[in-house]
N, C-alpha and C positions, 0 to 999 in steps of 0.2 A: 504494500500500500504506500501511496505517496504521502508526504507530510501534510499536504493541504486536505486530503481525504480524512486523515486522522483528526485534524483540527475541526473540520466540518462535523464529523461524528461526535466529537466532544461538545461542540456548541449545540447541536441538536439534543443531545442527552441533557445538557444543562437547561435548555429551554423547556423540555418536557418535564423535568424535575421541578422547575419553577412554577409551571402551570398546575401540576398536581399539588404542590405545596399550597398555592393560593386557593385552590378549590377546597382543600382540607381545612384551611383557616376559615373560609366562608361557612363551611358546614358546621364547624365547631362554634362559630360565633352565634349562629341562630339555633343551636341545638336546644336551648332552654325553651324557646318559643315553640319549636316543633314538638317537643315532649309535652308541653302544656296542651297544645292543640290535639295531639294524639290521645292524651288522657281524657279530654272532654269528649272526644268521639267514642272512646271505649266505655266511658261511664254512660253516655247517652245511649249507646247500643244496648247496654244492660237494662236501662229504664224502658226503652222501647220494646225489648223482648218481654219484659214483665207486663207491659201494657197490652201485649197480644193475648196474654192469659187472663188478665183481669181488666175490668172496665176503667177504674180510676186508681190513682196512687197518690199517697200523701207525701209531704216533704220528709217526714220521719222515715217512711218506708224507703224513699230514695236514698236517704243517708245510710241506712242499713245495707241497702242493695249495693252501693258503690264502695263500701268499706273494703279495703284491701286490693282494689284494682291496681295493677302494675303495668306500665308500658315502658318500652325501650326501643332503641333503634338497633338494627342488625349489626351494623359496623361499629357500635360503641358499647362500652360496658356500663355507661350511665343509664340509670333507670329512674322513673318517677312513680311513686306509689301514693295512694290515698291512705293517709294514716288516720285522719278523723273525718268521717263521712259528714258530720254535722257542719263542718267548716266548708267543705267543698260542695255540698248539696245545693246551696243557693246559686253558685256559679254554674253548675250543671243545669239547673232549672232555667236560669237566664239564657244559657246557650241553646237549650231545646226550644225555648219560647222564641228566641231570635231566629232560629232556623225554621220555625213554624212546624215543628214536629208534634208539639203538644199545645194545649190551650188550658186555661184555668177553668176548673169546674166549680169554683166557689171556695173561698177560704184558702186553705193550704192543700187543696186537692186539685189534681191535674188529670186530664184524659188525653188520649191520642187524638190528634186533629184529623177529621175525615178527609 
């Protein structure tokens, strides 16, 4: 191989390495938001699955239902878990109301939106 071919190979390797490093930094920077979003989806899925079996659900039932839900990304060892369902339940309810999956059935009771 000629010296200029070796130099071009080294420069291409450096360029690919820099691109992969920048991509990894970007993924790591928004990992917390991604985990929160995934946690809301996982908790919302549990609530909607429960609403398929029953007509209505209360805030307390939602808190018990989402207790212990854990999410993580495949490429990362970081996980997010619901430790206290009473703290996270209002956020999950707001998420489901915003996404128009559920509607209020009066008081602290919710039902699946038709």
